[in-house]
C-alpha positions in Angstrom: 35.9 40.5 94.3 33.5 37.8 95.5 34.6 34.3 94.7 31.9 31.7 94.2 33.1 28.3 95.4 29.9 26.5 95.9 28.4 23.7 93.8 27.2 25.1 90.5 24.1 22.9 90.4 23.1 24.1 93.9 23.6 27.8 92.9 21.6 27.3 89.7 18.8 25.6 91.7 18.6 28.6 94.0 18.7 31.0 91.1 15.9 29.2 89.3 13.9 29.1 92.4 14.2 32.9 92.9 13.5 33.5 89.3 10.3 31.4 89.6 9.2 33.7 92.5 9.3 36.6 90.1 7.3 35.2 87.2 3.8 35.3 88.8 4.1 38.9 90.3 5.2 40.0 86.8 2.3 38.4 85.2 -0.1 39.9 87.8 1.4 43.3 87.0 0.6 43.0 83.3 -2.9 41.7 84.1 -3.5 44.7 86.4 -4.1 42.6 89.5 -4.5 44.6 92.7 -1.8 42.6 94.6 1.4 41.6 92.8 3.1 39.8 95.7 1.2 37.2 97.7 3.5 35.5 100.3 1.8 32.1 99.9 2.4 32.2 96.2 6.0 33.4 96.5 6.9 30.4 98.7 5.0 28.0 96.5 6.7 29.4 93.4 10.1 29.2 95.0 9.6 25.5 95.9 8.3 24.7 92.4 11.3 26.5 90.9 13.8 24.5 93.0 12.6 21.2 91.6 13.3 22.2 87.9 17.1 21.7 88.1 17.1 18.4 89.9 14.5 17.0 87.5 16.5 18.3 84.5 19.5 16.5 86.0 17.5 13.3 86.3 16.4 13.6 82.6 20.0 14.3 81.6 21.3 11.4 83.6 19.8 9.1 81.1 22.3 10.5 78.5 25.3 11.2 80.7 27.1 9.2 83.4 28.6 12.4 84.7 25.2 14.0 85.2 24.0 10.9 87.0 27.0 11.1 89.4 26.4 14.8 89.9 22.7 14.2 90.5 23.2 11.3 93.0 26.2 12.4 95.0 26.2 16.2 95.3 22.5 17.3 95.4 20.8 15.2 98.0 19.0 18.0 99.7 17.5 19.4 96.5 16.4 15.9 95.4 14.7 15.5 98.7 12.9 18.9 98.3 12.0 17.9 94.7 10.7 14.5 95.9 8.7 16.1 98.7 7.1 18.8 96.5 6.3 16.2 93.8 4.9 13.7 96.4 2.7 16.4 97.8 1.3 17.3 94.4 0.6 13.6 93.6 -1.1 13.1 96.9 -3.1 16.2 96.4 -4.3 15.0 93.0 -5.4 11.6 94.4 -7.2 13.1 97.4 -8.8 16.0 95.7 -12.5 15.8 94.7 -13.3 16.3 91.1 
């Protein structure tokens, strides 16, 4: 049997990212769109999904010292990804014409 010995938060982050990739194609399928999978959307959805768990940890860190430790010491790469994705969205909002 396969033993999972990775960080549970990292594994959950990847699973949520993959799950986020499936939501939009399923919605397209129900709306009878011609193309269910668009590669650009799949990548964007994956990156958007990977920021959910780190941000949830940050919110939880206000209530738990253990979550704060977990967030700051074991998930640097995912926080970097979350920060990069969020920064790109904020910059896009400031630079887009209304």
